[in-house]
C-alpha positions, 0 to 999 in steps of 0.5 A: 499500499502506497504511503501518502507523503506527509509534506504533500498532504499538509500542502494539500490541506493548506491550499484547500483551506486558503481556497475555502477562505478566498471563496468565503471572503468573496461571498461577503460582497454585496451586489445591488441590482436596480430594477429599471421599471421601478427606478425614477430619474427626475429633473428640474431646471428653473427659468425666470418664468417657471420651473421645467420638470422632466424625466430620464429612463434608467437602462441598467444599474449594478453596484457590487461592493465589499462591506469591509473595505468599501471598494465598489465597482459596477455602473448605473446607466441612464438613457440620455436620449429618453430625456423629456419634459413634455414639450417636443420643441424643448426636448429636441433642443435639449437632445441636440444642443445640450446633451448632444445625445446622438454623440453621447447616448448614455449618462453613467455613474461608476461607483468606486467606494461605498461608506456605510453598512447596508443592513438586512432590515431597516434603514441606513445612509450610504455614501457612494463616491464615484465617477459621473460621466456625461457629455463625454466628461468625467466628474468626481462625485459623491452621492448620499443614499438613504436606504431602506432594506427589507431582506433582498429588497432595497429602496434608496433615494438621492438628489444632486446638482449637475452644473451642466454649463460649467461641465462644457454643455451649452446653455439653452437660454434664448433672448427672452427665456433665461434658464439656470446653468445647473439642473437638479436630479432626483433619483428613486431606485428600487433594487435587489440585494444578493451575495456576489462572488469577487472577480478572480484575477 
């Protein structure tokens, strides 16, 4: 009967334990997948006469993060061509002159770091730092997300301002209609929380 090499046996066990530990650690990553049908993206632009309100549609959204380190990845993608305010002429100008959505069809947020803990049940506030990409430019941004978790389901909201003129987009003001040089964005999101395995090198 062939005897097992003790050194080789110990090495095999060590490798198995390391693999098991790596899998367990990777399984601690969380993935939040947004539901485009239930996620609302609203915008508000003020002018001298009244406030213009509109919407965009979410194409997709997924954030993967490690609760221990805060490291995050993924992307939230909004369809720039879906922007509308209920006025066809105004919306056409927004698409062609401001967003130039034929050239830049997507507005993207790329999460890099998450601060805060997402509970299995209850509420919390997460700070998500990342890159906001619009009209061909990348901008550092940190978004605050009040979150309500209920098992695998989570809802969250956030608000922020896009200084579109300062970011290289055209101000659509005309002689008798002056609008602000920034637009307010409000997002109400619904997503599913699952365990995610870390990407392997």
